[in-house]
N, C-alpha and C positions, 0 to 999 in steps of 0.2 A: 585355493578354496574360495568359493564365492562368499562375499560379505552378506550380512543379514539383509541389507537394503536390496542387494541384487537378487537374493532368493525370494524375497517378498514381491519384488517387481516382476520377476519371472512367473511367479504363481498368479499374479493378477493378469498378466498377459494370457496365460494358459486358460484361466477361468473366464476370459472375455471382459473382465472389469476394466482393462486398459487395452488400447489399440497400439500396435507397434508404431513408433515415431522415431526415425533415424536422427532427427534433430535433438533428441533427448539423450542419445547414447553417450556422448562425451561428458555430459553433465552427470549422468548416473555413474560413470566411471570415476569422475572426480570425487563425488560424494562417497563412493565405496572406498576410495583411497583414504579419504579423511576419516571415515569410520574406523578403518584399520589402524591408522596412525594414532588416533585418540586412545586406542587400547594398548599401545606400546608403553613401556616404561624406560626411562633413561638409565644411565650408569648409576649403580648403587641405589637403585630404586627411585631416583629423582624424576621430576616431570620434564620431559623433553619439549623443545619448541616444536610446534606443529603448524604447518602451513594451512591456512583456511581455504575456503572456496567462495568465489563471487560469481553467481549466475546472473547473466543479463540477457535481455532480448525483449521483443515485443510482447504485449499482453496476450494471454491465452495460449501460450506455447507449452505450459506444463511446469513452469518454475515452482509455483506454490505446491503443486501436487508432489513434485520430487522432494521439496523441503518437508512436506508432511511425512512422507515415507522415511526420510532420513532422520527426522527428529524422533519419530516413533521407534525406530530400530536402533539408533546409536546407543551404546551401553555406557556412555559417560553419565555418572550420577549427578554431577553438578552442571546442569544444563538449563538454559532458559530460552524462551522464544517470545518475540514481541514484534509488533509493527514498529518500524524505525521511528516514526513520529511519537509513538507512545514512550519509547525508550528515551528520546530526547526530552520529552515533557518531564519525565522522572529526573533526568540529569539536571535540568534547570531548577526543579524543585529542591534537589539536594544541594545545589549551589546556593540557592536562597537560604536554605536552612543553615549552611555553614556561615554565610555572611551575616545573617541576622542573629545567630546564636551567640550566647556568652561562652566562656571557657568550659563551664560545666556541661552545657547543652552539646557543645561540639564533642567533648570527650565521650559523652554517653552515646552519641550516634556514630562517631567516626573513630574513636580511640584517641591515643595521644599523638598530637601533631603540633609542630611549631610553625610559626609564620601565619600569613593570612591568605595564601593561595589555596583555593578550594579544589583544584584539579587533582592533586595527589590524594587527598583524603577520599574524594568521590570515587576515583578510579580504584583505590584499594578496597572500598566498600563493595563496589560492583564485582571486583575480582574475587572477593571472599565469598560471594554468593554463587558465582558460576564460573566454571572454566570455559564452557562453550556458550557463546552468544549466537543465537540464530535470529536474523532480522529479515522481515518481509518488506519489500518495496522500499529499499533505500533510495531516498532522494533528498536533496537539500535545496530549499528555496529561501530560507531566512538567514540574514547576515549574522544574527545572534548565534545560530547553530554553526554557521560556517567558521566563525572566529574561534570556537572552542574545540572543534572536532580533532584537529591535528594533535594538539597537546593532550587531549583526553585519551585518544587511541594510542599515542606513543606510550602513555603511562599504563594503559591496559595491556599492551603487548609486553611491556617490561615485567608485568605480572604473569606472563605466558598465557593470557587469555587468547582463545581461538575463535575466529569468526566463520559463520556460514551465512551468506547473504544472497537475497534476490533483489534485482533492480531492473527497471525498464531501460536503463542507460549504462553505457560503458563508464568505467571510472573517470576517464578523461573528459566525459561530457557532463559530469555532475556540476551543478552550480555554474553552468556555462554563462558567461557574461554577467555574473553576479557582482554586486558591489564589493570592492576590495578582494576580488577573487584570488589575487596573488597570495593572500594569507590563508587561503583554503588549499593551495597546491600541496603543502606537506601532508595533508590527509590523503589526497589522491596518491601521492608517492608511497605512503604507508600501505594503502590498500593493494597497490600493484606489487609491492615487495612482499607482503605477508599473505597474500591470497592467490590461489590459482584462479585465473579468470577464464570462464567458459561461456561462450555465446550459446543460447538456447533459441534457435531461430528456424525450427522446422516449418514446413509449409502449412501444416495443419493448425488451425485455431479452433479448438473444439467448441468454444463458446459461440463462434460465428456459425459453425456447422449446426449447432442446436438452434440458435436464434433464427437462422435463415429458413428453418422449416417451421417456425413458430409465429404466431401472431404476437406483435409487440405493442399494439394499441388496443386496449380492451375498453369498449364503450358500447352501451351504458354499463355502469358498474353494478350489475345485478349479481345474484349469488353464483350463477354458473361461471360468469366471467371472473369474478373474484377468486373462485376456486382454481380456475385455469392460471390466473396471475400468480397465486400462491404456489401452484404446482411447478410453474416454470422457475420461480425463485428457488424452490427446494431442489429441483432437478439440477440447476446450475451450481447451487451451493454444494451439493454432494455431502461429503463428510466434514466439510469445513464448519466449525462452530460459528454461531451468530454471537457477535460481541459488539459493544459500543466502541467507537473510535474517537479519539481526541485530536483536534487540529489546532495548532497554535497559529492564530491569525493576528499578527501585529500585537502580540501580547495577550490576546483573549483566547480562552479555551472554548472552542466551538465543538460540540459533541454531536456525532451522528450515532443514534442509538442502536441501529441495526446494520451491521456490516458482516461480510464474509469474504475473506481474501481481498480481492480488488473490487468487490461489488458493494454497493451501498443501497439501502432501502429506506425511503422516507416518505412521509405524507406531504401533501401540498401545504398543510398548515405548518408543518415542521420547517419548511424551506421558504415559504412565500408569505406567511402571516406572522412572522417574527421579524425582529429588527436586524435582518441580515443585509449585507451589501455586496458590491462587486468583488471585494477581496475574499469574502467568505465563499462565494461561488467559484472563484478561480481556484481557491485551495481545494474545494470539493472536486472540481474537474481534474485537477492535477493529481489528486490522491487516488481516485477510483476510475477504473476503466468502464464500468457499467453502473447505471443508476436505475433502480426500480422506483418510480414515482407514482404514488397511489392517492386515491381520494381527491382527484382534481375536479373541482366543481365548475358549473357554469357560473361565470362571474357576473355580478350586477354592475350597472353603470357606475355606482359609487365605490366599487372595489378597485379603484385605480391604483392604490398603493400595492395591492397584491398583484395586479396585472403588471405593474412596472417591475416588480421583483421577478415575476415569471419570465418577462422579456430578458432581464439581465441574466437570470439563471440559464436560460436556453442559449443565449449568446456565448456564455462561458463553456457550456457543454459542447456546443457546436464547434468552437474554435479548437477545443481539445480533442475533437473526434471521439467523444464519449458515446457509448452505446446506451440507448434509452428504451425502457419498457414502461408503459404508462397504463394505469387504470383510471379512467375518467368518466364523467357523466355524459360526455358528448365528444364528437370528433373535433379535431383542432379548430376548424373554421367556425364552430358554434360555441367555443368556450368563452368568448368575450365579444358578444354581438354589438354592443354599443357602450360608449364611455369615452373619456378624454384621452385614453391611451390606445384607441382603436387603430390609429395610423401606424404607430410603432408595432402594434400587435400583429399587423399584417405580415411583417417580416418574420415574426415568431411562428405564425401559422405555416408559412412557407418552409421554414426550417424544421418544424415539427414533422411535416409531411415527408421531407427529405430524410430526416433522421430515423423515421420508422419504415423506410422503404428498403427493399432488398439491395439496391445499389449501395446504400449507406453501409449496410451490414457487411457487404463484400469489400468495402474500401477501408474499414476501420480496424484491420488486423494489426496495424502497426501504430505506435505512438507517434504524435507529431514530431517532425524533425526538430532538433535543438535549434534555438534562435541563433542567428548570426549577427555579428556586429554591424 
C-alpha cells in the first residue's frame, strides 16, 4: 500500500503541479519508508529505533519540496522542522542558559540533573519536544558547532530521536578542512550509521529552468518592473513560507528578514548600508543558493563605504556561484559612475553582467566543489 507522501506526490504529478524527475525517485522511496517506520510500534508498545533519511545533492533538485511533502504528510505528532542554523542557534542558547543559570533556574528549564555538562539536559529537552527532527540545509562552518554536534546527537539518538535532513553536501564532505575536524568525525559517523543516505541529483534544476526564461536584472525600478520582480520571487517561492533566518557569524546573530527555503531577499540598505563585512557576506553566500537584491540605487561619489560593501558582497556571491536577481535604478555600469572605489567597482560591474547572463544561470546548477587541502 502506498504511503501518504507517495499518494500526494502521485496526485501532484497527475495534476501537473509537479513534473516527473527520476532523480527524486529514490529519495521519495526513502521518505515513504521513514513515514511507515515512524508509524510502527515496538514490542509491548515501546518506541522502536527508526533509521532516518539524509538527502543530499546540488541546489534546485527538489530536496526541499520532498521535505515539504514528507513533513506535511507524516503522522508523527511530535515533529518539528527547522533550518539547521536556527536549530544550532537554539542549542547554543540552551547551553548558555544551563551554564549561566543557578540550580533553581536549571531545574525549572531542564528538570533534575547532576553535574555541569549541558549536553545531556539540552538533548533531553529537545527529545521531550519532538521525536522527529526535520532539518533543511545541514551544513557546518563554525568550530563551535563542530565541537558539540557529535556528543549532542549521540545523546539525541539515545532518546530515539529520528532525523530527516537535506544538505548540499555528502556527510563525509561536511566541515571539510575545518579546524580540528577530527573532533567532528564522530558526528559524520553517527549520521552515516543512523540515516539512509540518498543522493538527489537529477538533471533538472527547476529554478534554473525558470530563471533562464526570466529577466534577472530589473532596471529602472518602476512599478511594472517591481511587480515583475515580486512575481518572480513568489513564483520561485511557491508554497514555501517566508520567514526570517538567523546566521551565527563569529558569535554575532545576523538576521536576514525574508527567506524561503534556499532563497533570500534583501534590500541594498539591508546588506550594504549596515556595518556588515566579508564574513557576513560569506555566510550569506554559503547559506543561500539565490539572492533577490532590491532597491539598489545609483551611488553618489561619497557613497564609497556602501560601494565597497557591494564589491565585497558580489565577490562572495560570485565565488559561491550564487544566483542573483536584482531590482535597481540603473544597469550595472551606471550604478557607481564616479568615486574613490570606481577602480575596484569595475570588476564588480563585470561580475554583475556575468552573473545575470544566461551562461551563468546554466553553470550554477551545482554548488562549488568542496575545498581541498
